[in-house]
N, C-alpha and C positions, 0 to 999 in steps of 0.2 A: 485445548481445542486445536485441531489441525486445520490447515487450509488446503483444500483439494486442488488438483490440477484444473478441474472444471471451474472452480471459483476463480482461480488466477486467470483463466482464459476469459471469463466474463468480465473481470476487472479490467483486463487489457482492452477488450472491445469497448467497454464503456468509457474508459479513459481516453482512448484514441478518438472517439466520437464527440467527446465533450469540448465545448468552445473555450472553457477555462478550467483551471485547477479546481476551483470551488464547485463548478458544475460537475466535474468528474467525481469529487467526493460525494456530492449530493446524489448523483446517479447510482453510485455504488451502494450508498446507505439505503436507498429506496429499493434497489434490486436484490440486495443481499443483507436484509435487516439484522441478521445475527452476527454479521462480521463487523468487528471494530475497525473503523477507518478514520484517519486523520490526515491533515496536511501540515507541513512545516516549511519554513524557508529552506532552500537548498543549502545555504551556509550552515544550517544546523546539522546537516548530514554529510558535510564535506569530507570527513575522514572515514566514511562508511561506504561499502560497496553495495549498490542496489541489487536486489534479486532479479529485477527486470528493468530494462529500459524500454519505455513505451513512447515512441515519438520524442517529443520535447519534454517528457515527464519521466520520473523514475519512481519505482516501487520498491519499498523496503519492507521485509517481513519482520514483525516484532514479536518477541516472546516476553512473558511476564512470570515472575515468581510469586505473584500476588500483591507485590508492593512496587517493585521497580520494573521498568521496561528496558529491553535491550534488543539490538538488531541480531537476527539469526538468518542463516542461509537455508535452514531446514524447514520446509513447509509443515512437517509433522509437529514441530515445536511452536509454530506461529499461532499467536492468539489474536493478531490483528495486522493491519498494514498502515504504512505511512506513505503518502504520495508527495512528491515535490515537483516543482517546475524547474527544469535544468537551467543552470546559469549560462 
């Protein structure tokens, strides 16, 4: 499943408007129900480069081989996103 530029724009808008990281995840899940979205502590992603910096939050694109998840920079390979609150 690829993530489109339009979806990334929607995610960015929702994330900027949200009062908290949890609210951002909830808003994205509601607005884009087919998109896998999760949040983790920023420390869990400290060695990774975000695909987008959205205010005080970061967005990471995630790909999956069906079993394991890994970070990707390619939206065409992305099957979901992870949001973090910047440290």
